[in-house]
C-alpha positions, 0 to 999 in steps of 0.5 A, a space after each residue: 145595437 149600434 149594427 141594427 142603427 146603421 142597418 137601418 139607416 141605411 135600408 131608410 137612405 135606400 128607400 128613399 132613394 128607391 122612391 126619390 125622395 134624394 136629390 142633391 138640389 133639393 133646397 130646405 127654408 132656413 138652410 143652403 148647401 155651400 157647394 156641391 162638392 158637399 153633397 146635397 147636406 145643407 147647412 142652417 143660413 142663419 148660424 151665428 157660430 159661423 166664424 166662431 174660432 175653435 168652433 169644433 171643440 165648442 161642439 163636441 163641448 156642447 155634444 157632452 152637455 145635451 145641447 144637440 140644436 146647438 152642437 150642430 151648428 158648432 159643427 157646421 161652423 166648423 165644416 164651413 171653416 175646414 169643408 175637408 175637416 172628417 172628424 167634423 163630418 162623422 161627429 155631424 152626422 152621428 150628433 144630426 143622428 141623434 137629433 132624427 134628422 136621419 137625413 142629414 145623417 147620413 148625408 154627412 156620415 158619407 161625406 
């Protein structure tokens, strides 16, 4: 159920924090943060869609098709174009969770 999923995600987040695995200054290969405002979300540095007009809408199309890696790239592009788009952050978090990248999902959903 959804409640179980989010409870598990919260427990994993708390465990990572307890073990000091979460740091806003972590570097991930092939990814970069755009600013400290983004609270630790690391964007892909080689995103071919970063200047794509309508990146959010394209991301939603790819999500419906089940192409999670491409969906993530489109949603990241949408956020790079409009960093305060709460809906894009929400869909990015959900997609990251579905793609089994829990840390990125949590950071995106908190944003």
